[in-house]
C-alpha positions, 0 to 999 in steps of 0.5 A: 371575428366570424365563426367559421374563422375562429374565435379569439380566446380571452387572455387567462393568467397564465398568457400573462405569465409568458408575456411578463416571462418575456418581457423580463427576459428581453429587458435582461438582455437589453440591458446586458447588452448596454454592456457590449456597446459601450466596450465596443463603442457601438451605439446602443441603438444597433443591439435593440434593433438586433434584438427586435430582428432576432424577435419578429419574422424572419429570426428565431421568434417568429413573430409577425408584426406589421402594425406602423400606426401601433408603431408609431404611436408608442414611437411618439411616446418614447421620444416623449420620455427620451427628451424629457431624461434630454432635457432633464440632463442639458446644462443651462451653463453649457447650452446658453453660450451654444444655443444661437449656433443651435438653432441655426443648426436645428432650423437652416441646418435642416433646411441646408440639410433637407435639400441636399439629401432630396436633391440626392434621392431624386437625381441618383436613386430616381425617387419621385419627388416626394418620397425623396422630400421625405427622406431628405427631412425624415434623416435630418433629424439627429438623435442625442441618445445616439451621439452621447452615447459613444462620446461618454468615453471623451471629455470633450468641449463645452460648446461642441457638446453643448450644441450638440444636445441642444441641436438634437433637441431643437431639430426633432420639432421641425423635422416633424412638421416638414414631415407631416406636411410632405407626406399629406395627400395634395399639393406641398404648400408654398415654401413660404407657409410652410415656414410660417407654419414651422416658426408659428408651431416652434414659437407656440410649443417654446412658449408653452414648455418654458412657462409649464416648466417654470410652474412645475418647477416653483410647484415643486420647490414650494409643495413638500410632497409626502414622499421624496419618491413622490417627486421623480413621478412629479417631473415626470408627469409635468414633463409629459404635461407640457407635451400634451399642453404643446400639442393641443396649443397646435405647438410643438409637443416635441420641443414644449417637454424639451424646453419644459424639462430643461428649466426644471432640470436646472431649477436645483429641485429637492431630491434631483438625485432621486429624481435624475435616476429615475429619469434616466431608468425611463429613458432607458426602458423607452429606448429599449421598448421602442427599438426593439418594437422598430427591430419587429417592423422590419423584415430583412429579406426585404431589404435587398433591394434598398440597400444600394440607394440607402448607401448612395442617401447616407454616403451624400448626408454624411459627406455633404449635406451634414458637413455644408450645414455645419459649415453654413450654419457655425462659419459666422459664429466662428466656430473653430475648424476643428469644433466644425469638423466633428460636429459634422462628423458627429450627425448620428442619426438614431431612433427619431428618423426611424420612427418620423419613416413611419409616419408615410406609412400610416398617412399612405404615401405611395412606396412608403415601405420603401422609405422606410426600409431606406431609412433604416438601412441608412441609419444602421449602416451609417451608424456601424461607421461613424459611431466607433470612429466618433471617439477616434476622431476627437482625440485626432482633433485634439477636443478632448483636453479641454478645462470644461472636461473636467467638471465634477459632476457635483450631485446634491442631496436635501438634508431638510430637516437640518436645512442643509444640503449634501453634495457628493462628488468624484474627482475626475482624470484631469482634475486640477483638484488634485493635489489640493489641499483641504483648506485650500479649497477655501471653501464659504464658511458654513459649508465643510468637507466631511468626508473622503472616500479613497480606494474603498476606505473612508476617512474623515480628513484633516484640514492639510489633507492631499486629494488625490483624482478619483477620490469621492467626497462629502460637502455639507453645506448649509442652504444660504451657501449651498450655491456659493459652495458648489461654484467653488468646488467647481472652479478648483476642479477646472482652475486649481487651488489658485481659481479665483485668482486666475479669473477662473470662479465656476460661476454657472 
């Protein structure tokens, strides 16, 4: 900067202290906001976006921020962490049956959604075809964080949760490819060329992700790290490496990081509870930082002219494009209409569309700022409409009473020197383990219930102790029978003491 214009002073320790104080306060407010969102049923992304807007130039903070390129870079980094956390928490046994349906939704469903939404943006709103296609692609990606932040309060069948979770993990990759293609200057390539590129990038990303996840899992199981706290860091580093390797191989880095994380999440790694907790915390930080930054990028007084177009496009997306894509993709798999209805309404749009809307801004696409504003309004308004009503719809469709919803959520911690594992879980509402005696669990030899916590009091149970809902159990199992003991506990939770005789074996 020239002398006549003034010189930027160097960053001082005092400035750093102020910055740390502001960041700490923002994080504390954001963490407190989680409680508000959980009580109200609203996805937490709306709270974080609100914090960013309050800090922005139209809010009390007065911060002027308009760097779309920086927002895109940070948004991509945050999405990598969020996808890694989602993959680590994905249960293979839940998504395995739903994998074909989820893949169809992530590929064919996205195509249907893009076509219908783009046509509405062109014919009803008057956007040029390039801008219409960009909006159609941007809003066709669902967001797992937004969906499950409101569905976590109601139990759902494993097929529904598995399909929604796998779809949200898979559909980011093709949507990113489409948005980048539509935002590139020059004529749009023939559809079959674009389809070939998408297929190739997805195949490369899938191969890289599975390979990195398998190699990382093998290494973590066979290489003893000097401290247990290093395992969570190593897992996240492997997940990020999968993204980088996939992108450098000209594949889909987002698909690579999700699949690598899913492979590691189902590999029974050492110190898994600590790893899962660390990933969950890092995922929250990534979400908070990304949403606050996106809120800063928004200029509320510029949104007025884009509200009506956003409402029209969102209405077509919610009431036509999403249901049509679900019907086209899931009907061949004979998915019941009740589940199709819920998955049609559960197509929440969260952070991903807003981040993807920065791609045309960075690429210099005409009217890209308007595209960003329309996407922002659409996401906020329809999340406000769909979010609080999802639990109600799940109950009305009677999708909350399935046996799959009584999963025990067993956590396992290795007892390395004792060559065993400590299994801990709580008996949830609706579990058929309620009323079962300890000896009726019929755990394999080498596994035993060592402690029960009931009403905040712990005791060593007798063989005739009757278990109740809300009890917390500690089970010690030797290495050879650890898996069998976990399967048996899950089977009793789903089928009661007669599990096995009635066909419920808890097999993964």
